VOGU-3710 file (C-alpha; in Angstrom, 3 decimals, decimal comma):
1> mtniarfwhh> 231,620/86,192/103,490  227,958/85,278/103,005  225,154/87,793/103,362  224,075/86,268/106,698  227,625/86,382/108,046  228,036/89,975/106,868  224,736/90,968/108,439  225,685/89,313/111,739  229,113/90,987/111,688  227,549/94,439/111,387
11> hkwsyffiap> 224,539/94,005/113,691  225,528/91,474/116,362  225,934/94,135/119,041  222,388/95,353/118,380  221,030/91,900/119,228  223,272/91,776/122,272  221,728/94,963/123,673  218,107/93,923/123,016  218,664/90,374/124,312  217,710/91,191/127,966
21> smllfflfig> 214,420/92,781/126,873  213,653/89,909/124,509  214,415/87,389/127,258  212,066/89,133/129,706  209,396/89,359/126,994  209,619/85,639/126,329  209,615/84,675/130,015  206,702/86,856/131,108  204,613/87,176/127,914  205,683/84,726/125,217
31> wpvlravvla> 205,928/81,612/127,372  202,661/82,215/129,294  200,821/82,720/125,983  202,246/79,508/124,533  201,426/77,683/127,755  197,839/78,969/127,653  197,431/77,638/124,110  198,556/74,188/125,268  196,324/74,295/128,353  193,295/75,035/126,175
41> fqrvtlrsse> 193,492/71,473/124,833  193,999/69,809/128,218  192,029/68,959/131,328  194,208/70,496/134,017  194,013/70,023/137,771  196,345/71,159/140,498  198,122/67,793/140,317  197,909/66,538/136,740  196,937/67,309/133,160  195,315/65,238/130,419
51> wiglknfmdv> 195,053/65,914/126,680  191,378/66,163/125,649  191,539/67,931/122,293  188,665/70,299/121,524  186,560/69,275/124,531  187,203/72,580/126,343  186,104/74,605/123,323  182,959/72,495/122,957  182,157/73,103/126,614  182,794/76,832/126,209
61> fgsqlfrdam> 180,450/77,288/123,247  177,886/74,988/124,831  177,798/77,042/128,024  174,871/79,432/128,429  176,883/81,422/130,949  179,647/81,992/128,400  177,140/83,109/125,759  175,588/85,503/128,276  179,020/86,823/129,240  179,866/87,324/125,573
71> whtfiyaffv> 176,628/89,242/125,005  177,231/91,433/128,063  180,746/92,157/126,811  179,490/93,058/123,323  176,930/95,475/124,765  179,483/97,060/127,080  182,142/97,428/124,371  179,737/98,806/121,744  178,290/101,599/123,873  181,554/102,460/125,609
81> vaawilssla> 183,574/102,680/122,376  180,891/104,744/120,629  180,530/107,125/123,579  184,287/107,524/124,071  184,924/108,256/120,376  182,098/110,782/120,109  182,834/112,535/123,415  186,577/112,732/122,712  185,958/114,165/119,247  183,414/116,693/120,499
91> iaallqpfsn> 185,589/117,927/123,362  188,683/118,152/121,135  186,704/120,247/118,650  185,441/122,556/121,392  189,005/123,139/122,604  190,321/124,323/119,227  189,306/128,017/119,523  191,310/128,393/122,750  194,996/129,249/123,030  197,615/126,523/123,290
101> rvqslfrgaf> 198,051/127,212/127,007  194,339/126,821/127,727  194,157/123,714/125,554  197,054/122,159/127,470  195,283/122,880/130,749  192,101/121,140/129,629  194,009/118,234/128,097  195,715/117,636/131,429  192,408/117,870/133,266  190,753/115,312/131,010
111> ylpyvtsiiv> 193,806/113,050/131,091  194,036/113,014/134,903  191,366/110,305/135,455  193,210/108,116/132,937  196,246/107,859/135,226  194,113/107,295/138,323  193,739/103,725/139,536  190,619/102,067/138,163  190,160/100,552/141,626  189,821/104,003/143,163
121> islvwiyifq> 187,454/105,150/140,418  185,315/102,035/140,878  185,086/102,606/144,624  183,948/106,180/144,000  181,235/104,942/141,651  180,081/102,406/144,235  179,456/105,340/146,566  177,676/107,301/143,808  175,391/104,315/143,100  174,789/103,497/146,776
131> peygffnwll> 171,022/102,957/147,300  170,694/104,722/150,653  173,005/107,742/150,497  174,485/107,660/146,995  174,786/110,839/144,965  172,534/109,714/142,119  169,686/108,698/144,427  170,130/111,979/146,295  169,605/113,813/142,998  166,502/111,734/142,311
141> glfglprvlw> 165,189/112,562/145,758  165,410/116,293/144,981  162,810/115,752/142,249  160,656/113,440/144,347  161,621/110,361/142,366  162,003/106,929/143,985  165,394/105,431/144,715  167,009/103,186/142,132  169,012/100,033/142,899  171,689/100,881/140,370
151> lqdpnialws> 173,989/97,912/140,978  171,519/95,558/142,662  168,747/95,486/140,051  169,517/92,777/137,436  167,749/94,802/134,746  169,921/97,917/135,040  173,168/96,760/136,678  174,985/96,377/133,354  173,740/99,762/132,161  174,967/101,290/135,403
161> lilstilvvp> 178,434/99,918/134,701  178,286/101,354/131,187  177,143/104,715/132,543  179,993/104,817/135,072  182,434/104,197/132,216  181,207/106,629/129,579  180,852/109,514/132,040  184,629/109,472/132,474  185,852/111,072/129,227  189,021/109,282/128,061
171> gtgvvlysas> 191,959/111,665/128,112  193,816/109,745/125,414  191,128/110,467/122,838  190,922/114,155/123,757  194,694/114,612/123,504  195,082/112,718/120,209  192,062/114,261/118,510  193,078/117,730/119,661  196,570/117,301/118,231  195,238/115,830/114,974
181> igsiprelye> 192,700/118,617/114,428  195,374/121,216/115,090  197,607/119,626/112,430  195,077/119,876/109,594  196,207/122,621/107,157  194,093/125,766/107,434  194,271/126,150/103,643  191,769/123,319/103,274  189,175/125,180/105,317  189,879/128,446/103,489
191> aaeveganav> 189,390/126,739/100,133  186,106/125,259/101,369  184,931/128,709/102,489  185,669/130,082/99,031  183,461/127,326/97,615  180,673/128,382/99,975  180,876/125,544/102,494  179,358/126,187/105,906  180,761/125,057/109,260  178,930/121,721/109,256
201> qkwwditvpl> 180,074/120,905/105,718  183,684/121,760/106,547  183,529/119,587/109,623  181,966/116,614/107,838  183,886/116,798/104,550  187,321/117,886/105,801  187,852/117,309/109,505  186,192/113,922/109,968  187,814/112,207/106,918  191,280/113,471/107,808
211> lkpttlylmv> 190,884/112,148/111,355  190,380/108,551/110,169  193,899/107,381/111,208  193,373/108,740/114,724  189,849/107,311/114,838  191,161/103,915/113,747  193,800/103,859/116,476  191,358/104,941/119,167  188,688/102,484/118,054  191,166/99,600/118,176
221> iytiagfqvf> 192,535/100,387/121,635  189,086/101,241/123,018  187,606/98,038/121,599  190,381/95,993/123,198  189,817/97,798/126,494  186,061/97,253/126,245  186,366/93,512/125,628  188,949/93,156/128,397  186,950/94,979/131,070  187,522/93,291/134,415
231> ervyimtggg> 188,498/95,518/137,346  185,370/97,662/137,190  183,105/94,598/137,076  185,062/92,760/139,769  184,988/95,701/142,186  181,502/97,076/141,564  179,345/93,981/141,022  181,525/90,874/141,028  179,590/89,712/137,972  176,237/89,874/139,740
241> pinrtttivq> 173,409/90,182/140,367  172,637/86,651/139,092  175,479/86,913/136,554  173,791/89,819/134,725  177,075/91,785/134,583  179,454/88,879/134,037  181,849/89,640/131,181  184,240/87,319/129,373  187,321/88,274/131,383  185,351/88,063/134,622
251> liymtafsdf> 184,217/84,571/133,592  187,789/83,566/132,722  188,892/84,681/136,178  186,125/82,749/137,927  186,724/79,627/135,824  190,457/79,640/136,530  190,685/80,759/140,156  187,310/79,782/141,599  186,609/76,557/139,718  190,329/75,778/139,137
261> nfgrasaqal> 189,460/74,692/135,598  192,547/76,118/133,928  191,987/74,300/130,637  188,536/75,767/130,054  189,723/79,194/131,186  192,518/79,042/128,603  190,004/78,058/125,926  187,833/81,030/126,897  190,867/83,299/126,671  191,684/82,044/123,166
271> vlfaiiaafs> 188,101/82,669/122,065  188,346/86,207/123,445  191,622/86,688/121,546  189,946/85,540/118,318  187,027/87,937/118,854  189,323/90,915/119,471  191,467/89,999/116,452  188,363/89,768/114,236  187,056/93,162/115,339  190,501/94,741/114,885
281> fiqfkflstd> 190,735/93,309/111,359  187,320/94,724/110,451  188,252/98,134/111,830  191,519/98,203/109,869  189,651/97,059/106,763  187,162/99,927/106,770  189,063/102,768/108,472  192,651/102,434/107,253  193,872/105,234/104,967  197,120/106,514/103,505
291> vey> 196,322/110,136/104,366  197,482/111,258/107,791  197,781/114,586/109,617
//
């Protein structure tokens, strides 16, 4: 019996049990992805398709709207990822002196918005940013300041979206950082105290380096989420005013389902995939480590 036959004899039932999941994965993920790759090289209408090679990609990179959408997405992702990492780390550190029961209570409280529909959260922020009776303008009125058109002013609409995102502390980061900090051996801090290290030195030289695996994971998933932002933009601004909040995914949606240009939309999606893959590679390159707690 050959090695392949022996392997199949011992493991065939394993493949039998995972076959339904693999079939569903191929039908609803694998096949659509492959189809999108093919569409990126075609001119597709509702009735026909025509192979045009790299024409869609040339149109994408030659489009000022796509370059603007890419820039808006970069700005959004950069500030959101930085704010989420720093706020999660700070809150997790502040929770450490409390008992496990109190920490669990706060972890649940911070994680609650994460399981709430982004549609509901976006609608709440629309009310907060409302020019006439919104909460933020009400606060400004208490200090005699003029009202601000948070979502209507082209100069600040994108920053308003960023603000509405970073003010919601991500529960995932708080939970993971809190667990990682709690797993660091206390002996390391005791040894640092013997050497005369203060609290800041212990934090910078022990805690932060040993949290690199957690930081890497959070930066990757937060970067992906930042580049794929759609629901918040679609609900709160629709890409306006005058396309000043249009992001890549929002543009892909408009290209596919408003302009019915499925080929160009697929090309835009492949470019977005390449950008996310490049950023993920860079993050793994500089943050990966063999030490983990």
